[in-house]
C-alpha positions in Angstrom: 93.1 92.3 120.1 92.6 96.1 120.9 95.5 98.6 120.0 95.5 101.7 121.9 97.7 104.3 123.4 97.8 102.7 126.7 99.0 105.6 129.0 96.2 108.1 127.9 93.8 105.3 127.2 93.2 106.6 124.1 92.2 104.1 121.5 94.3 103.9 118.2 94.3 101.1 115.9 97.7 100.4 114.4 96.0 100.9 111.0 95.8 104.4 111.8 99.5 105.2 112.0 99.3 105.8 108.2 97.2 108.6 108.9 100.1 110.4 110.4 101.2 113.6 108.3 104.6 113.2 106.4 107.1 115.6 108.0 110.7 116.2 107.7 111.4 114.3 110.6 111.0 111.0 108.3 114.2 110.8 106.4 114.3 109.4 102.7 110.7 110.9 102.2 110.1 112.8 99.0 109.9 116.7 99.9 106.5 117.4 97.7 105.0 114.5 100.1 105.4 116.7 103.4 102.1 117.6 104.6 100.2 114.8 103.0 99.4 111.7 105.3 101.3 108.6 104.3 97.9 107.0 103.1 97.4 110.1 101.0 100.9 109.4 99.6 100.3 105.4 99.2 97.4 106.7 97.0 99.4 108.2 94.4 100.9 104.6 93.7 104.9 105.7 94.2 107.7 104.2 93.2 111.3 104.0 94.7 112.7 105.0 91.8 110.5 107.8 90.2 108.7 109.5 93.1 111.6 111.7 94.0 112.4 109.8 97.4 115.5 111.2 99.0 118.7 109.1 99.2 119.6 106.9 101.2 116.4 105.3 102.4 115.9 101.8 103.5 113.1 99.6 102.2 112.0 96.3 103.3 110.5 93.6 100.3 107.2 92.7 101.0 107.2 89.3 99.7 110.4 88.4 101.3 108.9 89.6 104.5 105.5 87.4 104.0 108.0 84.6 103.1 109.6 84.9 106.3 106.7 85.4 108.7 105.1 82.3 107.1 108.1 80.1 107.0 108.7 80.5 110.5 105.5 80.1 111.9 104.8 76.7 109.8 108.0 75.3 111.0 106.9 76.2 114.7 103.4 74.4 114.0 105.3 71.6 112.6 108.1 71.6 115.6 104.8 71.7 118.2 106.5 74.5 120.0 105.8 78.1 120.5 107.4 81.6 118.9 107.8 84.8 121.3 109.6 86.6 118.5 111.9 89.3 119.6 110.6 92.6 118.6 113.4 95.0 119.7 114.6 93.6 115.8 111.9 96.1 114.3 110.3 97.8 117.1 107.5 98.0 114.7 103.9 97.1 116.1 102.6 96.7 112.7 105.3 93.9 112.1 105.1 92.6 115.8 101.0 92.4 115.0 101.9 90.2 111.5 103.7 87.6 114.0 100.8 87.3 116.6 98.3 87.2 114.0 99.8 84.4 112.1 99.9 82.8 115.7 102.7 83.7 117.7 102.7 83.2 121.6 103.1 86.8 122.7 106.3 89.0 122.0 109.8 89.3 123.5 111.4 92.8 124.2 114.9 93.7 126.0 113.7 96.4 128.7 110.6 98.0 130.3 111.1 100.9 127.8 110.2 98.6 125.1 107.6 96.8 126.6 105.8 99.9 127.1 105.9 101.1 123.4 104.1 97.5 122.4 101.5 97.9 125.8 100.7 101.2 124.2 99.5 99.6 121.1 97.6 96.7 123.2 100.0 93.6 123.3 99.2 91.8 126.2 101.7 89.1 126.7 105.0 90.0 126.9 108.5 88.6 127.8 111.4 91.0 128.8 114.3 88.9 128.2 116.5 90.7 130.8 116.6 91.2 134.4 114.9 94.2 135.4 116.5 95.9 138.6 114.4 99.5 138.5 111.7 99.7 141.2 109.3 101.9 139.4 109.2 99.7 136.2 108.9 96.4 138.2 105.7 98.2 140.1 104.5 99.2 136.9 104.7 95.4 135.5 103.0 94.5 138.9 100.0 96.8 137.9 99.6 95.7 134.6 99.6 92.2 135.5 96.4 92.9 137.6 94.6 93.0 134.1 93.6 89.4 133.7 94.5 89.7 129.8 97.8 90.8 130.6 101.1 88.9 131.5 104.6 90.6 131.4 107.4 88.3 132.4 110.9 88.9 133.0 114.2 87.4 134.1 116.0 86.8 137.5 119.2 85.5 138.2 120.6 86.8 141.5 119.5 87.2 145.1 119.8 90.8 144.7 117.7 90.8 142.2 115.1 88.9 144.0 115.4 91.2 146.5 114.9 94.4 144.4 111.3 92.4 142.9 110.3 91.9 146.4 110.9 95.5 147.7 108.9 96.8 144.8 105.9 94.5 145.0 106.0 95.1 149.1 105.0 98.6 148.4 101.9 97.9 146.4 98.6 96.7 147.6 97.8 94.5 145.0 99.8 93.3 142.0 101.8 90.3 140.9 105.2 89.4 138.9 105.6 86.6 136.5 109.5 85.3 136.2 111.7 83.3 134.5 114.9 82.1 136.2 117.7 82.7 133.6 120.6 80.4 132.9 123.9 82.0 131.5 127.4 81.0 130.3 130.9 81.5 131.5 132.1 85.2 130.2 128.7 85.7 128.4 125.7 88.0 129.6 123.3 87.4 132.6 122.1 84.5 134.0 122.9 81.7 136.5 126.6 80.1 135.8 126.0 77.2 138.0 122.7 74.8 138.1 123.2 74.1 141.6 121.9 77.9 142.4 118.5 77.3 140.8 117.1 75.3 143.6 117.6 77.8 146.4 117.0 80.6 144.2 113.4 78.5 143.3 112.7 77.9 146.8 113.2 81.6 147.9 110.7 82.5 145.1 108.3 80.0 146.0 107.8 81.5 149.8 106.4 84.9 148.1 102.8 84.4 146.7 102.7 87.2 144.9 105.9 85.9 142.6 104.9 83.2 140.2 108.0 81.5 138.7 107.2 79.9 135.4 110.3 78.5 134.2 113.7 78.9 132.9 115.1 80.8 130.2 118.9 81.1 128.2 120.2 82.7 125.4 122.9 80.5 123.3 124.0 83.4 121.0 126.5 84.5 123.8 128.4 81.1 122.8 131.0 81.1 120.1 129.2 78.5 117.9 131.5 79.2 115.1 129.2 78.4 112.2 127.9 75.1 113.2 131.4 73.8 114.0 131.3 70.5 115.9 133.2 72.2 119.0 130.6 75.2 119.1 127.7 72.6 118.3 129.0 70.6 121.2 129.0 73.8 123.8 125.7 74.8 122.5 124.2 71.6 123.2 125.3 71.5 126.6 124.2 75.0 127.4 121.1 73.8 126.5 121.3 70.5 128.6 121.9 72.8 131.4 118.8 74.5 130.8 116.7 71.3 130.7 118.4 70.7 134.2 117.5 73.8 135.5 114.0 73.0 134.1 113.7 69.8 135.9 114.6 71.3 139.1 112.3 74.5 138.7 109.3 71.7 138.2 110.2 69.4 141.1 110.3 72.1 143.2 107.0 74.0 142.3 105.3 70.5 141.1 104.6 71.7 137.8 105.7 69.5 135.0 104.6 71.9 132.3 107.2 74.6 132.9 108.8 77.2 130.3 111.7 76.5 128.8 112.6 79.9 126.5 115.8 80.3 124.5 116.7 80.9 120.8 118.1 83.1 118.5 117.8 83.2 114.7 120.7 81.3 113.8 120.8 77.9 116.0 117.3 77.2 117.0 116.7 73.8 115.6 119.8 72.8 117.7 117.8 74.4 120.7 114.7 72.7 120.0 116.2 69.2 119.5 117.9 69.9 122.9 115.2 71.6 124.7 112.9 68.9 123.9 114.8 66.6 126.2 112.9 67.8 129.1 110.0 65.6 128.0 106.5 66.4 126.4 105.2 68.3 129.2 107.6 71.0 128.6 106.7 74.2 127.0 109.3 75.3 124.7 109.3 78.5 123.3 111.8 80.1 121.0 112.4 84.2 120.9 113.9 84.1 117.4 114.0 88.1 116.1 116.2 88.3 113.4 114.4 85.9 111.1 111.9 88.5 110.0 113.9 90.2 107.3 116.5 87.8 107.7 120.0 89.2 106.0 122.3 88.6 103.3 125.6 88.0 105.8 125.5 86.6 109.6 121.9 84.6 109.6 122.6 83.7 106.2 125.7 81.4 106.3 124.3 79.7 109.7 120.4 79.2 109.8 118.8 76.0 109.6 117.0 76.4 106.6 119.9 77.6 104.2 120.0 75.5 100.7 116.5 73.8 101.5 115.0 74.9 98.2 112.6 77.4 96.9 109.6 78.0 99.7 111.7 76.4 102.6 114.5 79.1 103.1 114.3 82.5 104.8 114.6 85.6 102.1 116.7 88.5 102.6 114.1 91.4 103.1 116.0 94.3 104.1 117.5 96.7 101.5 119.7 100.1 101.9 119.7 101.9 98.7 122.2 105.0 98.2 123.2 107.4 95.6 126.8 107.7 94.4 128.0 111.4 95.3 131.3 111.6 94.1 133.9 109.1 91.6 137.2 110.6 92.6 139.2 107.5 91.5 138.6 105.3 88.7 137.8 102.3 91.3 136.4 104.4 94.1 133.0 105.8 94.1 131.5 107.5 97.5 128.3 107.0 98.7 126.0 109.1 100.6 125.1 105.9 103.1 127.3 105.8 106.4 127.2 104.4 110.1 123.9 106.8 110.8 121.9 104.5 108.1 123.1 100.9 108.4 124.5 98.6 110.9 128.2 97.4 110.5 128.9 95.6 113.6 128.6 92.2 111.9 130.1 93.3 108.3 129.7 96.6 106.0 126.7 96.4 103.8 127.1 94.3 100.4 126.4 96.0 97.1 124.2 93.9 95.2 121.8 95.8 92.9 122.2 98.8 90.5 120.2 101.2 88.8 121.7 104.0 86.6 120.7 107.8 86.5 119.4 106.9 83.0 117.9 103.2 82.9 115.5 102.3 85.9 116.1 98.9 85.3 117.3 97.2 88.6 120.3 94.9 87.5 122.7 92.6 89.6 125.5 94.3 90.8 129.3 93.6 92.5 131.3 95.6 94.3 132.7 96.0 97.8 132.0 98.5 100.3 135.3 99.0 102.1 134.4 100.7 104.8 132.1 103.5 106.2 132.0 107.0 108.1 129.1 108.7 109.7 127.6 109.6 106.4 129.7 108.1 103.6 130.4 104.9 102.2 133.7 103.7 100.5 132.3 101.6 97.2 135.3 99.6 95.7 134.3 98.8 92.3 136.0 95.5 90.1 136.7 98.0 87.4 137.0 101.3 86.2 133.9 103.4 85.8 131.5 100.4 86.8 129.5 103.3 88.4 128.8 106.5 87.8 127.7 109.8 90.0 124.3 109.5 90.1 123.8 106.0 90.1 121.6 104.3 92.7 123.1 101.5 94.4 121.2 98.7 96.3 123.1 96.7 99.3 122.2 93.8 101.5 122.9 93.8 105.0 124.4 91.5 107.9 122.7 91.4 111.1 119.2 93.4 110.8 118.9 94.5 114.4 121.4 97.6 114.3 120.1 98.4 110.8 116.3 98.7 111.8 117.3 101.3 114.7 118.4 103.7 112.4 115.0 104.2 110.5 111.9 105.7 112.0 110.2 104.7 108.9 110.7 102.0 106.2 109.5 101.6 102.9 107.3 98.1 102.0 107.9 97.7 98.3 106.3 95.2 95.8 109.0 92.9 93.4 108.5 96.1 90.8 110.1 98.7 93.9 106.1 100.2 94.0 105.7 101.4 97.6 102.6 99.5 98.9 103.1 100.3 102.7 104.8 102.2 105.4 107.0 100.5 108.6 106.9 102.5 111.6 109.6 102.0 114.1 109.6 103.1 117.9 113.0 102.9 118.8 
């Protein structure tokens, strides 16, 4: 696979990202590193705790990242299904390449902007897991699809969406579109609410030779599954059964038994696979999980299929946020220099789990609670007086990685000794 800057044609390998100079635009980096390239700085063998990094800083644990990549791909291979990971989680070409190199069928993004980022780095098979209603974006997709190595797929769920797609492509002398009909849930996001709507929309798409309908999509994450409760799991299965029914309608109309059936976040993909398999052996099942790449200490840890399976069988939380205690105004309250600008808290506040004192670089377990966050401050409630001191570092786990990755243009990749072995660049 060639990795290049697509819009200019200038070829740039992903590995050359670390040839960029370190600048003040990358938060967390040591002041003395500015002006050096990332590779030059890596050659000094920096350590998170003794190389003058500026806190707060987000890191990824290299061993956990490798574990999660391998565990998910091995699982998909065992299940004989494909994964097209949702890379909007990380927006990192480096991590996406790790996923593709391990066997991912393609990558998934949320909109054409994100697709453009990964096209610029040479990724060739992309699902836009959304409806696209912008004429210029649809036309660009059609042009990209003229390249026989490129396949960009997006969703339709309405007659208006079909009209816009046809209007866009009719204004081009050549080009084609690849589509999936999206099935949705009541009070959820996009997607057809009734399976009865699938056949007429399929028939209309079929009439246009420049439109290529590949199958059906859905996202079960919009359902209130309630941590695998019986009622929640039943609702999830019913939703997937609706997808299977839609897939059979599309298959019969197109005369193609090998249609795509794609769903699957990072929490209930086992149930999704079980239900979609009821379509039959010819169905091409693709899950689009994204959060598994870093996992977390909260939401996914409570719901994902591999919990409790033992060493080598689980996902491992890979993200840590490290912040400094900058004030200790009350006996059991300390203030961290980390806030909503640095960590997502849409699914729960960050969880303090590790501690490094200002006099001892040894990483030790830690127990406290982040009560709430301001834009740039975290309120650390201690379980006893003076359990942390001004100048100490607190390492925190997170819940829901998507809204933490997007706070960082750069994440340090560290080994188990917190030596920095690489830098992961993001393009939000």
